N, C-alpha and C positions, 0 to 999 in steps of 0.2 A: 570072059571066061577062057577064051582060046589063048589069050596072051598069058594068063596065069598058068594054064596047063603047059604052055611052052616053057615057061620059066621053071616049073617044077620038073620037067623032063630034061632040063639042061640045055634047052634051046638058046640060041643067041639072044641076048637082051638088046632090044632096040632102044635107042635114046629118045628123049622127048623131042617133039618137033619144035622148031623155033617159035611157032605161035603158042604152043603150050608153055614153053619157058617164059615167054613174054607175059602170058596171062598169070603165071605164078609170081613173076616179079612184080607185076602191078598189084596183085593181092597182098604181097608182103609189104610193098610200099604204102598201101592204104592202111595196113595194120600197124605200121610203125608208130604213128602219133598216139594211138591208143595204148600201145605197149609202153612207150615213154611216159605217158601220163600215169598208167597203172603202177609202174615200178617207181617212178619219180615222185608221185604224189600220194601213193597209198602204201606200197610195200616198204619203200625206203624209210619214210617217217615212222611207220609202224614198228619196224625192227629197231630203229634208233630209240624210240620211246620205250620199247621193251628192254633194251640194254640199259638205258638210263634209269629205269625203274628198279633195276637190280643192283644199282650202285649208290654209294653215298657221294653226292656230287654237288659242288657249288661252282660258280663260274670261275673263281680264282684258282682253284686247285684241280689236279687231275682226278678223274673218277676213280673211286675205290670200290671194288666189288664187295657187296655185302650179302648177296643172294636174296633169299625170301624174307630177310629181316624187315625190310620196308613194308611188305605186305602184312607180316605178322603184327608189326606196330600199328598199321592202319586198322586192322580188324579188331585188335584187342586193346590197344592203348590210346586210341584217338577218340575223344568224346564227341567230336563233331562229324565223324564219318557217317554214322547211321542216320542221324537227323537230316544230313544233307542228301543222303541217298533217298530217303523218304520224300523229301521236297522235290527232288529231281523226277522221281516217278509220278508224283502228284501232278507236276507241271506237264509232263509228257502225256499222262493218261487223262487229265481233266482239262488243263488249260489250253492245250493245242486243239483238241477236238471242239471245245466250246468256241474258240476263236474262229475256226474254219466254218462251223455251223452258223455262227452269228454273221460273219461276212457273206456267206453264201445266201442265207435267208434275206439279208438286207438287199443284196443284189437282185434276187428274184422278185422281192416285193417292189423294188424300185422300177424294174422293167415291166412288170405285169400290171401295176396299178395306174400307170400314167403313160399312155402310148406316145404322147408328145415328147416326154422326157427320154423315152427309149429311142425315139428317132434322133434326138439331139445327141444322145450318148453314143450312138453307132456311127456318127459322122467321122 
C-alpha cells in the first residue's frame, strides 16, 4: 500500500528489481507454449472456418463472400441437416455415456471378482 500511495502522490517510481524481472520473464516463457497452442490450434482455425462458412468456396477458385446464405440454405433447404443433428445428439447423449459406463463396469467387475487377475493386471 505504501508504494501505491507514493505513486498516487507523485513520488518517484522505482523500477522492478532484477529478480522480479527474471521471475516475470520466466512466467512469460512458460506461458508461451500455451499461447501458441491456443492461438494456433484453436483461435486461428476457428476464425478461418467462420470465414469460410460465410463464403462460396471450392478449392479451385477464390472464396466468394455470400454472407449468411450458407446458413439459411442449411437450416431451410437441406433435408439431411436436421436428421444428422438428431443422430449427433443421440450419439453424444446416449452412445458415449453407455460406452463409458460399460467399460467402467467391466473394469470394476474384472478387478473385484478375481484377485489373481487383478494382481496380474497391475504388473
